[in-house]
C-alpha positions as CSV (number, residue, x, y, z in Angstrom):
1,M,-5.0,4.3,7.9
2,R,-1.5,4.6,8.2
3,L,0.4,3.8,4.7
4,L,3.5,3.9,2.6
5,F,3.5,4.8,-0.9
6,D,6.6,3.2,-2.5
7,Q,8.4,5.6,-4.8
8,N,6.9,3.9,-7.8
9,I,3.8,5.9,-6.7
10,S,3.4,9.6,-7.9
11,F,3.5,12.3,-5.0
12,R,0.4,13.4,-6.4
13,V,-1.5,10.8,-5.6
14,V,-0.6,10.9,-2.2
15,K,-0.9,15.2,-2.6
16,Q,-4.8,14.4,-2.9
17,L,-5.4,10.9,-0.4
18,K,-3.6,13.3,2.5
19,A,-6.6,15.1,2.4
20,L,-9.2,12.3,3.6
21,F,-6.2,10.9,4.9
22,P,-4.3,12.5,7.4
23,D,-1.7,9.4,8.4
24,I,-0.8,8.3,4.9
25,I,2.7,9.7,3.7
26,G,4.9,9.0,0.9
27,V,8.4,7.4,0.8
28,W,10.0,11.0,-0.1
29,E,8.6,12.3,3.5
30,A,10.4,9.4,5.3
31,G,13.0,10.2,4.0
32,L,13.3,7.5,2.1
33,I,13.9,8.6,-1.6
34,N,16.8,6.6,-3.1
35,A,16.5,3.4,-0.2
36,D,16.3,-0.1,-1.5
37,D,13.2,-1.9,-1.2
38,Y,14.3,-3.7,2.4
39,E,14.9,-0.5,3.9
40,I,11.3,1.0,2.6
41,W,10.0,-2.3,4.0
42,E,11.7,-1.9,7.5
43,Y,10.4,1.8,7.8
44,A,6.9,0.5,7.5
45,R,7.5,-2.3,10.1
46,Q,9.3,-0.3,12.4
47,H,6.5,3.0,12.5
48,G,3.5,1.1,12.0
49,Y,3.0,1.8,8.0
50,T,1.4,-0.5,5.7
51,V,3.7,-0.4,2.8
52,V,1.6,0.4,-0.5
53,T,3.3,-0.6,-4.0
54,F,3.0,-1.6,-7.4
55,D,6.5,-3.6,-7.2
56,K,6.4,-7.7,-6.4
57,D,10.3,-6.5,-4.5
58,I,8.6,-5.5,-1.2
59,P,5.4,-8.5,-1.5
60,A,8.5,-10.9,-2.0
61,I,10.5,-9.5,1.5
62,G,7.6,-9.2,3.4
63,S,7.0,-13.5,2.3
64,V,10.4,-14.4,4.0
65,R,10.1,-12.2,6.7
66,G,6.3,-12.0,7.7
67,F,4.6,-9.2,8.6
68,P,4.2,-6.2,9.8
69,P,4.1,-4.5,7.9
70,K,1.3,-5.4,6.2
71,I,1.5,-4.4,1.8
72,I,-1.1,-3.7,-0.3
73,W,0.3,-5.4,-3.9
74,L,-1.2,-3.0,-6.6
75,R,-1.4,-5.5,-9.5
76,T,-3.8,-3.1,-11.5
77,G,-1.5,-2.2,-14.9
78,N,-1.3,1.2,-16.0
79,L,-3.5,3.2,-13.0
80,N,-3.1,6.4,-13.5
81,N,-3.1,8.7,-10.6
82,L,-6.8,9.7,-10.6
83,G,-7.2,5.8,-10.5
84,I,-5.3,5.1,-7.7
85,V,-7.1,7.9,-5.8
86,S,-10.6,6.1,-6.9
87,L,-9.2,3.5,-5.7
88,F,-8.4,4.4,-2.7
89,I,-11.1,6.5,-2.1
90,N,-14.6,3.6,-3.0
91,H,-12.8,0.7,-1.7
92,T,-11.7,2.2,1.8
93,E,-13.3,0.2,3.8
94,Q,-12.6,-3.2,2.6
95,F,-8.7,-1.8,2.7
96,N,-9.5,-1.1,6.6
97,D,-10.5,-4.0,6.5
98,F,-7.6,-5.5,5.7
99,I,-5.6,-3.6,7.6
100,A,-7.5,-5.2,10.8
101,R,-7.2,-9.2,9.6
102,H,-3.9,-9.9,11.8
103,N,-3.6,-13.2,10.2
104,K,-3.5,-11.1,6.6
105,G,0.1,-9.8,5.8
106,C,-0.1,-9.4,2.1
107,L,-3.6,-8.0,-0.2
108,M,-3.2,-8.2,-3.6
109,V,-5.7,-6.3,-5.0
110,Y,-6.7,-6.6,-9.2
111,L,-9.2,-4.7,-11.6
112,P,-12.3,-5.0,-11.2
113,F,-11.4,-4.1,-7.5
114,T,-15.4,-3.7,-6.0
115,T,-17.3,-4.9,-2.9
116,D,-18.4,-7.9,-4.6
117,S,-14.8,-9.3,-5.7
118,N,-12.8,-11.8,-3.7
119,P,-9.2,-10.3,-3.7
120,Q,-6.7,-13.1,-3.3
121,D,-4.9,-12.1,-0.1
122,S,-2.2,-14.1,2.0
């Protein structure tokens, strides 16, 4: 998975997930620490990343401009770092399936997110 984590997700999450998913980066690693949402979206588009965010603005850009990049929009409320790490470890297959689908651009993830749930995607 090539994921670009937005600045609203702790660098600690990215650091913990890199052991399992070496192709993920945070915005700070891409030189985008103070970038606006459009710059983050454009970087992901140009470099083949799926954006992971809690922010509604990046999905709004995607709804106007289309995809790529794909967006994983975490609508989980105040999920702590361990919760985010666990979400990605426990649901890697679902995230990979979404990324592989050519006709879907945004996956909204709500809790509980289980293999039996059907998170909305558009």
